[in-house]
C-alpha positions in Angstrom: 0.0 0.0 0.0 2.9 2.4 0.8 4.3 1.6 -2.6 1.0 2.5 -4.3 0.8 5.7 -2.3 4.3 6.7 -3.2 3.6 5.9 -6.8 0.5 8.1 -6.7 2.3 11.0 -5.2 5.1 10.6 -7.8 2.8 10.5 -10.7 0.3 13.1 -9.6 2.5 15.6 -7.7 6.1 15.3 -8.8 5.7 14.4 -12.5 3.7 17.6 -13.3 6.6 19.7 -12.0 8.9 18.5 -14.8 6.3 17.3 -17.3 5.2 20.7 -18.4 5.5 21.2 -21.3 7.7 18.1 -21.8 6.9 15.5 -24.3 4.6 12.8 -22.9 6.9 10.1 -24.3 9.8 11.6 -22.3 7.7 11.6 -19.1 6.6 8.0 -19.6 10.1 6.9 -20.5 11.4 8.6 -17.3 8.7 7.3 -14.9 8.9 3.8 -16.3 12.7 4.0 -16.6 12.7 2.7 -20.2 16.0 1.7 -21.8 17.1 3.2 -25.1 16.0 0.0 -26.9 12.6 0.1 -25.3 12.2 3.8 -26.3 13.1 2.9 -29.9 10.6 0.0 -29.9 7.9 2.2 -28.4 8.6 4.8 -31.0 8.0 2.2 -33.7 4.7 1.2 -31.9 3.6 4.9 -31.7 4.4 5.4 -35.4 2.4 2.3 -36.4 -0.5 3.6 -34.3 -0.4 7.0 -35.9 -0.4 5.4 -39.4 -3.4 3.3 -38.5 -5.3 6.1 -36.8 -4.9 8.8 -39.5 -7.5 7.4 -42.0 -9.9 6.6 -39.1 -9.6 10.1 -37.7 -10.2 11.6 -41.1 -13.3 9.4 -41.6 -14.5 10.3 -38.1 -14.1 14.0 -38.9 -16.1 13.6 -42.1 -18.7 11.6 -40.2 -19.0 14.3 -37.6 -19.7 16.8 -40.3 -22.3 14.5 -41.8 -24.0 14.2 -38.5 -23.9 18.0 -38.1 -25.3 18.6 -41.6 -28.0 16.0 -41.1 -29.1 17.6 -37.8 -28.9 21.1 -39.3 -31.5 20.4 -41.9 -34.9 22.1 -41.5 -36.5 18.7 -41.0 -33.7 16.2 -40.1 -34.2 12.7 -41.5 -34.1 10.4 -38.5 -32.8 7.5 -40.7 -29.9 9.6 -42.0 -29.0 10.9 -38.5 -29.2 7.4 -37.1 -27.0 5.9 -39.8 -24.5 8.7 -39.4 -24.4 8.1 -35.6 -24.0 4.3 -36.1 -21.2 4.9 -38.6 -19.4 7.3 -36.1 -19.8 4.7 -33.3 -18.2 2.1 -35.6 -15.2 4.4 -36.3 -14.8 5.1 -32.5 -14.8 1.4 -31.9 -12.0 0.9 -34.5 -10.0 3.8 -33.0 -10.3 2.2 -29.6 -9.1 -1.1 -31.0 -6.0 0.5 -32.5 -5.2 2.3 -29.2 -5.7 -1.0 -27.3 -3.5 -2.9 -29.6 -0.8 -0.2 -29.3 -1.0 -0.4 -25.5 -0.8 -4.2 -25.7 2.3 -4.0 -28.0 3.9 -1.5 -25.6 3.3 -3.8 -22.6 5.2 -6.6 -24.4 8.3 -4.3 -24.5 8.2 -3.8 -20.7 10.0 -5.7 -18.0 7.8 -7.2 -15.3 8.7 -4.4 -12.9 7.9 -1.7 -15.5 4.6 -3.4 -16.4 3.7 -3.5 -12.6 4.5 0.2 -12.4 2.4 1.0 -15.5 -0.6 -1.0 -14.1 -0.2 0.7 -10.7 -0.4 4.1 -12.5 -3.4 2.9 -14.4 -5.1 1.8 -11.1 -4.6 5.2 -9.4 -4.9 7.5 -12.5 -8.6 8.2 -11.7 -7.7 9.9 -8.4 -5.0 12.2 -9.8 -7.4 15.2 -10.5 -8.3 15.3 -6.8 -4.8 15.3 -5.5 -4.3 19.1 -5.7 -7.4 19.7 -3.6 -5.9 17.4 -0.8 -2.6 19.2 -1.2 -4.2 22.6 -0.9 -6.1 21.4 2.2 -2.8 20.4 3.8 -3.9 16.7 4.0 -0.9 15.2 2.1 1.9 16.4 4.3 4.6 18.3 2.3 
């Protein structure tokens, strides 16, 4: 539990001090203590993700415009709006799948200790937005 608390403090309190406006890749590499080889492999993973996402993002933008146009009509056609929304949902599902695959590929590059640290960060990430309030109230010590 102490390790989890220390990790939470490191991620939510200490990291922002040097993370702004640093590159997120540099912050992740520092926090997870990635080796040069791991950073190179992750760069390849990120590039592949970007290549896979570009056409999906373009399609999603076009679909968003189609939804807006369908809804802006004087008498919107419910079928056209519904089809556009379903198509947008399908694109969002594809984007989520690409992101999930990229994360899974990244996890394969990590050592067991790094993977544990990443999972610990994932487990506490939802509380990070509230940490400043506890700091301001003097409830976190230093």
